[in-house]
VOPAGU-2260 file (C-alpha; in pm, 1 decimal, decimal comma):
REM VOPAGU-2260
SITE   aa  ch    i         X         Y         Z
SITE  UNK   A    0   -1394,8    1681,8   -1816,1
SITE  UNK   A    1   -1292,6    1493,0   -2124,7
SITE  UNK   A    2   -1063,9    1193,1   -2090,9
SITE  UNK   A    3    -898,4     931,4   -2303,1
SITE  UNK   A    4    -902,3     635,3   -2069,4
SITE  UNK   A    5   -1071,3     532,4   -1749,0
SITE  UNK   A    6    -929,2     325,4   -1461,8
SITE  UNK   A    7   -1136,4     174,0   -1183,2
SITE  UNK   A    8    -944,1     115,1    -863,3
SITE  UNK   A    9   -1243,1     116,8    -630,5
SITE  UNK   A   10   -1203,9    -136,7    -347,9
SITE  UNK   A   11    -823,0    -134,4    -371,1
SITE  UNK   A   12    -590,0       5,0    -103,6
SITE  UNK   A   13    -257,2     176,9    -109,1
SITE  UNK   A   14     -33,9     129,5    -310,4
SITE  UNK   A   15    -244,9     -53,4    -571,6
SITE  UNK   A   16    -434,7     257,4    -707,1
SITE  UNK   A   17    -104,3     433,7    -773,9
SITE  UNK   A   18      59,1     126,2    -925,0
SITE  UNK   A   19    -222,1      66,9   -1158,2
SITE  UNK   A   20    -235,3     431,3   -1249,6
SITE  UNK   A   21     139,0     422,8   -1334,7
SITE  UNK   A   22      85,8     116,8   -1553,4
SITE  UNK   A   23    -207,7     275,8   -1729,9
SITE  UNK   A   24     -16,9     587,8   -1804,2
SITE  UNK   A   25     267,2     401,6   -1965,7
SITE  UNK   A   26      27,8     281,0   -2235,9
SITE  UNK   A   27     -90,8     639,5   -2309,4
SITE  UNK   A   28      54,2     913,9   -2523,2
SITE  UNK   A   29     180,6    1249,0   -2393,2
SITE  UNK   A   30    -102,9    1490,4   -2333,4
SITE  UNK   A   31    -373,2    1224,8   -2290,7
SITE  UNK   A   32    -597,3    1231,6   -1984,2
SITE  UNK   A   33    -662,9     935,2   -1747,1
SITE  UNK   A   34    -970,4     932,5   -1522,6
SITE  UNK   A   35    -915,7     732,9   -1207,0
SITE  UNK   A   36   -1183,8     622,3    -965,9
SITE  UNK   A   37   -1082,5     518,5    -616,5
SITE  UNK   A   38   -1229,9     456,1    -268,0
SITE  UNK   A   39    -912,6     459,6     -58,9
SITE  UNK   A   40    -909,0     784,7     147,2
SITE  UNK   A   41    -526,9     790,1     137,7
SITE  UNK   A   42    -536,6     809,3    -239,3
SITE  UNK   A   43    -588,7    1191,1    -222,5
SITE  UNK   A   44    -240,7    1249,4     -87,8
SITE  UNK   A   45     -96,4     964,0    -285,2
SITE  UNK   A   46    -208,7    1110,9    -617,0
SITE  UNK   A   47     -67,0    1457,5    -523,7
SITE  UNK   A   48     263,2    1302,9    -432,4
SITE  UNK   A   49     259,7    1085,9    -751,4
SITE  UNK   A   50     201,7    1387,8    -967,9
SITE  UNK   A   51     493,9    1575,8    -807,0
SITE  UNK   A   52     729,6    1279,3    -838,7
SITE  UNK   A   53     651,4    1177,7   -1194,6
SITE  UNK   A   54     580,7    1513,8   -1363,7
SITE  UNK   A   55     237,5    1402,8   -1474,0
SITE  UNK   A   56     -21,0    1674,1   -1406,3
SITE  UNK   A   57    -309,2    1615,3   -1157,7
SITE  UNK   A   58    -572,6    1820,9   -1340,5
SITE  UNK   A   59    -835,6    1769,7   -1076,0
SITE  UNK   A   60    -948,3    1565,2    -777,2
SITE  UNK   A   61   -1300,2    1545,2    -637,8
SITE  UNK   A   62   -1498,1    1351,7    -386,6
SITE  UNK   A   63   -1836,0    1218,3    -479,0
SITE  UNK   A   64   -1999,9    1046,8    -176,9
SITE  UNK   A   65   -1726,4     791,6     -74,5
SITE  UNK   A   66   -1553,0     793,9    -411,9
SITE  UNK   A   67   -1256,8     985,3    -518,3
SITE  UNK   A   68   -1208,5    1085,3    -879,1
SITE  UNK   A   69    -879,2    1202,2   -1025,9
SITE  UNK   A   70    -786,5    1331,4   -1370,0
SITE  UNK   A   71    -426,2    1287,3   -1459,7
SITE  UNK   A   72    -259,0    1426,1   -1777,2
SITE  UNK   A   73      39,6    1230,8   -1900,5
SITE  UNK   A   74     354,9    1438,8   -1940,5
């Protein structure tokens, strides 16, 4: 999937992946896509809730080995 910016939150635990994602999205324009890499297992539910609360679209989430990859589209 194409993306405009990548954020590495591997090794960080809740709530840091979400907080860093929120900060990264503020620097982006509407419609741009942010790729986030995380290792916190709780981040799967966190990103789903974050998308619902903020209106940013969670395009996809996948697990590769012990890493979680999310693609968020800024509203």
